[in-house]
BAKOL-557725 format. One record per residue (C-alpha): y, x, z. Coordinates in nm, 4 decimals. Layout:
N
{{Y X Z}}
...
END
This chain:
288
{{-1.5914 -3.0888 4.9262}}
{{-1.2752 -3.2767 4.8301}}
{{-1.0701 -2.9588 4.8755}}
{{-1.3149 -2.7674 4.6574}}
{{-1.2796 -3.0183 4.3773}}
{{-0.9021 -3.0025 4.4147}}
{{-0.9097 -2.6230 4.3764}}
{{-1.1449 -2.6438 4.0808}}
{{-0.9228 -2.9013 3.9125}}
{{-0.6157 -2.6853 3.9668}}
{{-0.7952 -2.3791 3.8268}}
{{-0.9096 -2.5752 3.5214}}
{{-0.5551 -2.6963 3.4660}}
{{-0.4126 -2.3444 3.4877}}
{{-0.6808 -2.2117 3.2513}}
{{-0.6138 -2.4884 2.9997}}
{{-0.2417 -2.4269 3.0201}}
{{-0.2858 -2.0555 2.9603}}
{{-0.5193 -2.1206 2.6659}}
{{-0.2600 -2.3477 2.5029}}
{{0.0164 -2.0896 2.5581}}
{{-0.1969 -1.8022 2.4328}}
{{-0.3022 -1.9860 2.1185}}
{{0.0394 -2.1235 2.0283}}
{{0.3033 -1.8796 2.1570}}
{{0.1605 -1.5280 2.1789}}
{{0.1507 -1.2727 1.8986}}
{{0.0793 -0.9162 2.0079}}
{{0.0950 -0.5723 1.8483}}
{{-0.1750 -0.3110 1.9131}}
{{-0.0867 0.0480 1.8211}}
{{-0.3480 0.2991 1.7109}}
{{-0.3328 0.6670 1.6185}}
{{-0.6006 0.7632 1.3655}}
{{-0.7260 1.1175 1.3090}}
{{-0.6975 1.0910 0.9305}}
{{-0.4184 1.3292 0.8185}}
{{-0.1631 1.1939 0.5761}}
{{-0.2360 0.8304 0.6560}}
{{0.0613 0.6080 0.5662}}
{{0.2123 0.3762 0.8248}}
{{-0.0171 0.0740 0.7996}}
{{0.0077 -0.2749 0.9395}}
{{-0.3332 -0.4417 0.9482}}
{{-0.3831 -0.8150 0.9871}}
{{-0.7158 -0.9938 0.9775}}
{{-0.8821 -1.3336 1.0091}}
{{-0.5751 -1.5525 0.9711}}
{{-0.7952 -1.8464 0.8683}}
{{-0.4893 -2.0351 0.7484}}
{{-0.3266 -2.0422 1.0923}}
{{0.0522 -2.0892 1.1097}}
{{0.2963 -1.8777 1.3066}}
{{0.6094 -2.0833 1.2632}}
{{0.7450 -2.2478 0.9502}}
{{0.6682 -2.0307 0.6498}}
{{0.4865 -1.7896 0.8855}}
{{0.8294 -1.6665 0.9988}}
{{0.7082 -1.5338 1.3380}}
{{0.4328 -1.3315 1.1748}}
{{0.6577 -1.1946 0.9015}}
{{0.9376 -1.1070 1.1461}}
{{0.6946 -0.9207 1.3710}}
{{0.5478 -0.7233 1.0804}}
{{0.8926 -0.6432 0.9394}}
{{0.9957 -0.4907 1.2730}}
{{0.7040 -0.2443 1.2470}}
{{0.8399 -0.1019 0.9172}}
{{0.5024 -0.0596 0.7409}}
{{0.4472 0.1522 0.4318}}
{{0.1427 -0.0606 0.3465}}
{{0.0117 -0.3943 0.4716}}
{{-0.3673 -0.4241 0.4644}}
{{-0.5542 -0.7509 0.5178}}
{{-0.9186 -0.7137 0.6175}}
{{-1.0630 -1.0477 0.5160}}
{{-1.0696 -1.4173 0.6057}}
{{-0.7115 -1.4755 0.5060}}
{{-0.8289 -1.8324 0.4409}}
{{-1.1184 -2.0398 0.5726}}
{{-1.4060 -2.1573 0.3560}}
{{-1.2824 -2.5168 0.3897}}
{{-0.9374 -2.4382 0.2466}}
{{-0.8505 -2.6351 -0.0692}}
{{-0.4943 -2.5250 -0.1432}}
{{-0.3609 -2.1711 -0.1690}}
{{0.0129 -2.2263 -0.2188}}
{{0.0847 -2.1181 0.1405}}
{{-0.1371 -1.8130 0.0970}}
{{0.0523 -1.7120 -0.2154}}
{{0.3848 -1.7627 -0.0391}}
{{0.2795 -1.5523 0.2613}}
{{0.1547 -1.2670 0.0451}}
{{0.4738 -1.2728 -0.1611}}
{{0.6854 -1.2553 0.1558}}
{{0.4747 -0.9708 0.2921}}
{{0.5004 -0.7939 -0.0431}}
{{0.8779 -0.7887 -0.0016}}
{{0.8205 -0.5672 0.3047}}
{{0.5559 -0.3286 0.1686}}
{{0.2695 -0.3148 -0.0849}}
{{-0.0097 -0.5505 0.0213}}
{{-0.3816 -0.4766 -0.0185}}
{{-0.6286 -0.7584 0.0465}}
{{-0.9994 -0.7120 0.1186}}
{{-1.2587 -0.9883 0.1093}}
{{-1.4151 -1.1552 0.4130}}
{{-1.7141 -1.3819 0.4507}}
{{-1.5007 -1.6982 0.4288}}
{{-1.3616 -1.5966 0.0911}}
{{-1.7155 -1.5097 -0.0193}}
{{-1.8246 -1.8620 0.0851}}
{{-1.5642 -2.0417 -0.1256}}
{{-1.7076 -2.2565 -0.4095}}
{{-1.6555 -2.0898 -0.7492}}
{{-1.3601 -2.3089 -0.8503}}
{{-1.1855 -2.2614 -0.5155}}
{{-1.2559 -1.8890 -0.5236}}
{{-1.0940 -1.8606 -0.8662}}
{{-0.7889 -2.0512 -0.7382}}
{{-0.7663 -1.8224 -0.4356}}
{{-0.7885 -1.5096 -0.6507}}
{{-0.5209 -1.6504 -0.8822}}
{{-0.2900 -1.7085 -0.5834}}
{{-0.3374 -1.3496 -0.4685}}
{{-0.2732 -1.2181 -0.8181}}
{{0.0441 -1.4256 -0.8636}}
{{0.1770 -1.3043 -0.5287}}
{{0.1683 -0.9432 -0.6469}}
{{-0.0811 -0.8324 -0.3813}}
{{-0.3737 -0.6059 -0.4766}}
{{-0.7189 -0.7591 -0.4241}}
{{-0.9641 -0.4777 -0.3599}}
{{-1.3179 -0.5980 -0.4269}}
{{-1.5798 -0.3212 -0.4383}}
{{-1.3216 -0.0886 -0.5809}}
{{-1.1634 0.2417 -0.4788}}
{{-0.8012 0.3264 -0.5484}}
{{-0.5827 0.6234 -0.4569}}
{{-0.2543 0.5934 -0.2704}}
{{-0.0470 0.8856 -0.1505}}
{{-0.3308 1.1349 -0.1606}}
{{-0.5921 0.9210 0.0177}}
{{-0.8575 0.6897 -0.1219}}
{{-0.8711 0.3239 -0.0193}}
{{-1.2001 0.1398 -0.0708}}
{{-1.2431 -0.2359 -0.0415}}
{{-1.5971 -0.3479 0.0433}}
{{-1.6924 -0.7065 -0.0444}}
{{-2.0331 -0.8226 0.0744}}
{{-2.1812 -1.1478 -0.0545}}
{{-2.2674 -1.4375 0.1747}}
{{-2.6306 -1.3360 0.2287}}
{{-2.5097 -1.0318 0.4221}}
{{-2.3457 -1.2644 0.6745}}
{{-2.5731 -1.5687 0.6831}}
{{-2.9469 -1.6254 0.6707}}
{{-3.1578 -1.9006 0.8254}}
{{-3.2589 -2.0073 1.1742}}
{{-3.0931 -2.2468 1.4172}}
{{-2.7404 -2.1169 1.3639}}
{{-2.7913 -1.9895 1.0100}}
{{-2.7611 -1.6197 1.0912}}
{{-3.1159 -1.4894 1.1323}}
{{-3.2563 -1.3096 0.8313}}
{{-2.9204 -1.2025 0.6881}}
{{-2.9445 -0.9007 0.4574}}
{{-2.8727 -0.5592 0.6015}}
{{-2.5927 -0.3479 0.4628}}
{{-2.7268 0.0043 0.4116}}
{{-2.5985 0.3297 0.2677}}
{{-2.7763 0.2318 -0.0535}}
{{-2.5814 -0.0961 -0.0543}}
{{-2.2571 0.0967 -0.0166}}
{{-2.3440 0.3297 -0.3048}}
{{-2.4432 0.0385 -0.5290}}
{{-2.1155 -0.1434 -0.4623}}
{{-1.8707 0.1453 -0.4306}}
{{-2.0466 0.4588 -0.5530}}
{{-2.0275 0.7883 -0.3651}}
{{-1.7616 0.8145 -0.0974}}
{{-1.4691 1.0368 -0.2018}}
{{-1.3088 1.2698 0.0501}}
{{-1.0348 1.1205 0.2684}}
{{-1.1427 0.7599 0.2251}}
{{-0.9996 0.4659 0.4163}}
{{-1.2481 0.1785 0.4000}}
{{-1.1489 -0.1862 0.4312}}
{{-1.4667 -0.3628 0.5399}}
{{-1.4549 -0.7062 0.7011}}
{{-1.7656 -0.6756 0.9194}}
{{-1.7435 -0.4025 1.1886}}
{{-2.1055 -0.4476 1.2962}}
{{-2.2075 -0.2176 1.0080}}
{{-1.9969 0.0742 1.1323}}
{{-2.2920 0.3198 1.1531}}
{{-2.3521 0.2582 0.7810}}
{{-1.9847 0.3065 0.6938}}
{{-1.9861 0.6346 0.8852}}
{{-2.3057 0.7476 0.7106}}
{{-2.1513 0.6611 0.3731}}
{{-1.8644 0.8953 0.4598}}
{{-1.5598 0.6823 0.5399}}
{{-1.3071 0.8819 0.7419}}
{{-1.1488 0.5617 0.8752}}
{{-1.2615 0.1999 0.8549}}
{{-1.0456 -0.1055 0.9200}}
{{-1.2366 -0.4215 1.0121}}
{{-1.2003 -0.7650 1.1697}}
{{-1.4469 -1.0569 1.1599}}
{{-1.5438 -1.0677 1.5299}}
{{-1.2117 -1.2215 1.6493}}
{{-1.2192 -0.9850 1.9456}}
{{-1.5266 -1.1659 2.0757}}
{{-1.3303 -1.4955 2.1052}}
{{-1.3191 -1.4756 2.4863}}
{{-1.2547 -1.1366 2.6468}}
{{-1.3969 -1.0646 2.9898}}
{{-1.2908 -0.7869 3.2301}}
{{-1.5122 -0.4755 3.1994}}
{{-1.7386 -0.6509 2.9456}}
{{-1.5066 -0.7019 2.6467}}
{{-1.5655 -0.9666 2.3826}}
{{-1.8089 -1.2443 2.4680}}
{{-1.9410 -1.3680 2.1332}}
{{-1.9516 -1.2644 1.7679}}
{{-1.9508 -1.5103 1.4738}}
{{-2.3237 -1.4314 1.4423}}
{{-2.3676 -1.5944 1.7880}}
{{-2.4511 -1.2575 1.9454}}
{{-2.3296 -1.1992 2.2982}}
{{-2.1204 -0.8945 2.3893}}
{{-2.0937 -0.7454 2.0381}}
{{-2.0660 -0.3665 2.0467}}
{{-1.7815 -0.3425 1.7960}}
{{-1.5538 -0.6231 1.9099}}
{{-1.1959 -0.4951 1.9192}}
{{-1.0218 -0.1574 1.9393}}
{{-1.1002 0.1926 1.8177}}
{{-1.4500 0.3389 1.7834}}
{{-1.5874 0.6731 1.6684}}
{{-1.9170 0.8014 1.5286}}
{{-1.9028 1.1738 1.4630}}
{{-1.5920 1.2373 1.2526}}
{{-1.5668 0.8751 1.1405}}
{{-1.3335 0.6288 1.3128}}
{{-1.3076 0.2517 1.2986}}
{{-1.0291 0.0190 1.4111}}
{{-1.1283 -0.3435 1.4660}}
{{-0.8554 -0.6064 1.4717}}
{{-0.8939 -0.8974 1.7110}}
{{-0.7537 -1.1163 1.4346}}
{{-0.4977 -1.3932 1.4229}}
{{-0.6792 -1.7231 1.3788}}
{{-0.9455 -1.9274 1.5582}}
{{-0.9368 -2.0377 1.9228}}
{{-0.9414 -1.7555 2.1764}}
{{-0.9031 -1.6849 2.5472}}
{{-0.7617 -1.3719 2.7163}}
{{-0.7508 -1.2376 2.3620}}
{{-0.4123 -1.3125 2.2010}}
{{-0.3577 -1.3056 1.8242}}
{{-0.3124 -0.9467 1.7136}}
{{-0.1297 -0.7349 1.4576}}
{{-0.2420 -0.3704 1.4342}}
{{-0.0080 -0.0810 1.3628}}
{{-0.1954 0.2313 1.2513}}
{{-0.0384 0.5736 1.2168}}
{{-0.1786 0.9221 1.1669}}
{{-0.2059 1.2153 1.4068}}
{{-0.3586 1.5572 1.3287}}
{{-0.7296 1.5805 1.4063}}
{{-0.6520 1.8945 1.6077}}
{{-0.4493 1.6952 1.8590}}
{{-0.6553 1.7191 2.1780}}
{{-0.4806 1.4195 2.3271}}
{{-0.6527 1.2065 2.0646}}
{{-0.9900 1.2693 2.2248}}
{{-0.8713 1.1064 2.5478}}
{{-0.6687 0.8124 2.4243}}
{{-0.8065 0.4615 2.4033}}
{{-0.5744 0.3797 2.1161}}
{{-0.4950 0.0299 2.2402}}
{{-0.1739 -0.1199 2.3684}}
{{-0.0384 -0.4697 2.3386}}
{{0.3196 -0.5933 2.3139}}
{{0.3746 -0.9656 2.3697}}
{{0.5798 -1.1478 2.1098}}
END
């Protein structure tokens, strides 16, 4: 029995050590090829939640710069709902903007900010030069980019953990907020759990985050838990397809995680006729 406890203690120590290393030193790049022709070279980051990657976010910025993006797209939760100062957010967006145009979509944490804090956050984004895309569609380089912003009741309801009874996002919701889907539309939508609705609306490609890769990733099973306290979420991390619609879900940068290092996504375009695309998983990781 003593030997068993010794082994268990050693295993716990190794696991704790890895968790500290993973959450403080790792920063990985996942590369995806999307079937949307003419897609610019995009770096996607998501769910930073105010986390720091070196002084002035230098590790994060250096890693993104090396990927030579044409656009940088942020799919929500750049800050946490408890954030009270946005000077660092403004500085990060300004530094990213020196690399490529930055488009920011809204997450549930931004939607949860009190009105005064929300106005301060929006002002910081505006002063940085980044484009905040809230229930709006713009055109860049021959494709449409839509930014979906759902209010808090689509993420939280009641019950023990505050998530039961949340409103459902439907095709009608999408049409009310964004109108009809134009051809060749890239959708920035924080919550990937609504992917069937995004596909029905007509998005050719959706970029999402929110689930943090499931927090803990298990072999063969994938992500363990979603923010809605649902086990083994279907759309946790990686590339997914429904019909002709694709979705790429970032594992995110912030929050504690295990076997699920902070992630930057690089997304490029391949022709839909490329047969190799049907076989690829679309996921690879490069340690920082």
